[in-house]
C-alpha positions as CSV (number, residue, x, y, z in Angstrom):
1,X,132.8,168.1,186.4
2,X,134.7,165.1,184.9
3,X,135.9,165.1,181.3
4,X,135.6,162.1,179.2
5,X,139.0,160.5,178.3
6,X,138.9,158.6,175.1
7,X,141.1,155.6,175.0
8,X,139.9,153.7,171.9
9,X,139.1,155.0,168.4
10,X,138.9,153.7,164.9
11,X,141.2,154.9,162.1
12,X,138.6,154.3,159.4
13,X,135.0,155.4,159.9
14,X,132.2,154.3,157.5
15,X,130.1,157.3,156.5
16,X,126.4,156.4,157.2
17,X,124.8,159.6,158.4
18,X,125.5,163.1,157.0
19,X,124.3,166.5,158.1
20,X,124.4,169.2,155.4
21,X,123.6,172.9,155.8
22,X,125.5,175.2,153.5
23,X,125.3,178.7,152.1
24,X,127.6,177.8,149.2
25,X,125.9,175.0,147.4
26,X,128.5,174.6,144.7
27,X,129.6,171.0,144.3
28,X,126.7,169.4,146.0
29,X,125.5,168.1,142.6
30,X,128.6,166.0,142.4
31,X,129.3,165.2,146.0
32,X,125.9,163.9,147.1
33,X,125.3,161.4,144.2
34,X,128.9,160.2,144.3
35,X,128.7,159.4,148.1
36,X,125.4,157.6,147.5
37,X,126.9,155.6,144.7
38,X,129.6,154.5,147.1
39,X,127.2,153.6,149.8
40,X,123.5,153.6,148.9
41,X,122.5,153.3,152.6
42,X,123.8,156.8,153.5
43,X,121.1,158.9,155.2
44,X,121.2,162.7,154.8
45,X,119.8,165.3,157.2
46,X,119.4,168.8,155.9
47,X,117.7,172.2,156.4
48,X,116.0,175.0,154.4
49,X,117.5,175.8,151.1
50,X,120.1,173.1,151.3
51,X,117.4,170.5,151.7
52,X,115.6,171.9,148.7
53,X,118.7,171.8,146.6
54,X,119.6,168.2,147.6
55,X,116.0,167.2,146.8
56,X,116.4,168.7,143.3
57,X,119.7,166.9,142.8
58,X,118.4,163.5,143.9
59,X,114.9,163.7,142.3
60,X,112.8,160.6,142.9
61,X,115.6,159.0,145.0
62,X,115.4,161.7,147.7
63,X,112.6,160.0,149.5
64,X,114.7,157.1,150.5
65,X,117.7,158.9,151.9
66,X,116.9,162.6,152.6
67,X,115.3,163.9,155.8
68,X,114.6,167.4,157.0
69,X,116.3,168.2,160.3
70,X,113.0,169.4,161.7
71,X,111.4,166.0,160.9
72,X,114.3,164.2,162.6
73,X,114.3,166.4,165.7
74,X,110.6,166.9,166.0
75,X,111.1,170.7,166.3
76,X,110.0,172.9,163.4
77,X,112.4,175.7,162.2
78,X,111.6,179.0,163.8
79,X,110.5,182.0,161.8
80,X,113.2,183.3,159.5
81,X,115.3,180.3,160.1
82,X,116.4,181.7,163.5
83,X,116.8,178.2,165.0
84,X,117.2,175.2,162.8
85,X,120.0,172.9,164.0
86,X,120.5,173.9,167.7
87,X,119.0,170.7,169.0
88,X,120.0,168.0,171.6
89,X,119.6,165.1,169.1
90,X,121.8,166.9,166.6
91,X,124.7,167.5,169.0
92,X,124.3,164.2,170.6
93,X,124.8,162.6,167.2
94,X,127.9,164.7,166.5
95,X,129.6,164.5,169.8
96,X,129.0,160.9,171.0
97,X,131.9,158.5,171.1
98,X,131.8,155.0,169.6
99,X,133.1,153.1,172.6
100,X,131.4,155.1,175.4
101,X,128.5,153.0,176.6
102,X,126.8,156.0,178.2
103,X,126.9,157.9,174.9
104,X,125.5,154.9,173.1
105,X,122.7,154.5,175.7
106,X,121.8,158.2,175.2
107,X,121.5,157.7,171.4
108,X,119.1,154.8,172.0
109,X,117.2,156.7,174.7
110,X,116.6,159.6,172.3
111,X,116.2,157.6,169.1
112,X,119.2,159.5,167.7
113,X,121.9,158.4,165.3
114,X,125.6,159.0,165.3
115,X,126.4,161.6,162.6
116,X,129.6,160.8,160.7
117,X,130.0,163.8,158.5
118,X,129.0,167.5,158.9
119,X,129.0,169.6,155.8
120,X,128.6,173.2,156.7
121,X,129.6,176.6,155.4
122,X,128.5,179.9,156.9
123,X,126.3,182.9,156.1
124,X,128.3,185.2,154.0
125,X,129.1,187.8,156.6
126,X,132.3,189.2,155.0
127,X,130.5,189.6,151.7
128,X,127.5,191.3,153.4
129,X,129.5,193.9,155.1
130,X,131.5,194.6,152.0
131,X,128.4,196.1,150.3
132,X,127.7,199.8,150.4
133,X,125.3,201.2,153.0
134,X,125.0,198.0,155.0
135,X,123.4,198.7,158.4
136,X,124.4,197.1,161.7
137,X,121.0,195.3,161.7
138,X,121.7,193.8,158.2
139,X,125.1,192.8,159.3
140,X,123.9,191.4,162.6
141,X,121.3,189.3,160.8
142,X,124.0,187.6,158.8
143,X,125.9,186.4,161.9
144,X,125.7,182.6,161.7
145,X,125.1,180.8,165.0
146,X,124.1,177.2,164.2
147,X,126.8,176.8,161.6
148,X,129.8,177.6,163.7
149,X,128.4,175.4,166.5
150,X,128.1,172.4,164.2
151,X,131.5,173.0,162.7
152,X,133.1,173.3,166.1
153,X,131.3,170.2,167.5
154,X,132.2,168.1,164.5
155,X,135.8,169.3,164.4
156,X,136.2,168.7,168.2
157,X,135.1,165.1,167.5
158,X,137.3,164.5,164.5
159,X,138.1,161.2,166.3
160,X,134.9,160.0,164.7
161,X,133.4,162.8,162.6
162,X,134.5,164.5,159.3
163,X,133.9,168.3,159.5
164,X,133.7,169.7,156.0
165,X,133.7,173.4,155.4
166,X,135.2,173.9,152.0
167,X,133.7,172.6,148.7
168,X,137.3,172.2,147.4
169,X,137.6,169.2,149.7
170,X,134.7,167.3,148.1
171,X,136.9,165.6,145.6
172,X,139.3,164.4,148.2
173,X,136.4,163.0,150.2
174,X,135.0,161.2,147.2
175,X,138.4,159.7,146.3
176,X,139.1,158.4,149.8
177,X,135.6,157.0,150.2
178,X,136.0,155.1,146.9
179,X,139.4,153.8,148.0
180,X,138.3,152.7,151.5
181,X,134.9,151.2,150.8
182,X,132.9,154.2,152.0
183,X,135.2,155.0,154.9
184,X,137.3,158.1,155.8
185,X,140.6,158.0,157.6
186,X,141.7,159.6,160.9
187,X,144.3,161.5,158.9
188,X,141.7,163.1,156.7
189,X,139.4,163.8,159.5
190,X,142.2,165.5,161.4
191,X,143.2,167.6,158.4
192,X,139.5,168.7,158.0
193,X,139.3,169.6,161.7
194,X,142.3,171.9,161.4
195,X,140.7,173.6,158.4
196,X,137.4,173.8,160.2
197,X,138.8,175.7,163.2
198,X,140.7,178.0,160.9
199,X,137.4,178.7,159.2
200,X,135.5,179.6,162.4
201,X,138.4,181.6,163.7
202,X,138.5,183.7,160.6
203,X,134.7,184.1,160.7
204,X,134.7,185.3,164.3
205,X,137.6,187.6,163.6
206,X,135.7,189.3,160.8
207,X,132.7,189.8,163.0
208,X,134.8,191.1,165.9
209,X,136.6,193.6,163.7
210,X,133.4,194.8,162.2
211,X,131.7,195.4,165.5
212,X,134.9,196.9,166.9
213,X,135.1,199.5,164.2
214,X,131.5,200.6,164.7
215,X,129.9,202.9,167.2
216,X,126.8,202.9,169.5
217,X,125.4,205.6,167.2
218,X,125.6,203.2,164.3
219,X,123.5,200.8,166.2
220,X,120.9,203.3,167.4
221,X,120.3,204.6,163.9
222,X,118.9,201.1,162.9
223,X,116.2,201.1,165.5
224,X,115.0,204.8,165.8
């Protein structure tokens, strides 16, 4: 298997397509309108409760810029939100490289778009297991799969994509987009990538510690 070697990138990337799927929706009411005021042509892809919240924020303006991920991919969400974003078009959009002709051809072939920003934070696993009398099944159900995948993919491709996991970074993003005519710098994308991998590492560590402290009997009690 050959690995792509990137030889050319852009420092400033104009944010045109954004993927948003968050448990913590604080700050979206400022971030989303501000980004659209900077670039009215931004397109937003979202899922579930996040889609509903952004639609509320944008009101009548939502129709021109907001799309459900299921409408974009052509695949409806599975029952209980089990699978929402684990789709070829999504990851192609996140991982493609600007100056790779094969990647660009794949985008055209699938009618996909390059995603420039991924705003994701995860199911509250730590908060869930902190509650009294939580079962292994309840904890297991709060293990986020799609979220960490999107975070890792966007953080890996910080050369072109801004991975955003912390609402406290929204103001920095707005400020830089205002200063750079809707663009984000490589420096900021790199900083966000570092934070993103710290975020997923801490999340996985919490899950591993929880399961490691449990027993098989704890598991069996949930299903007997």
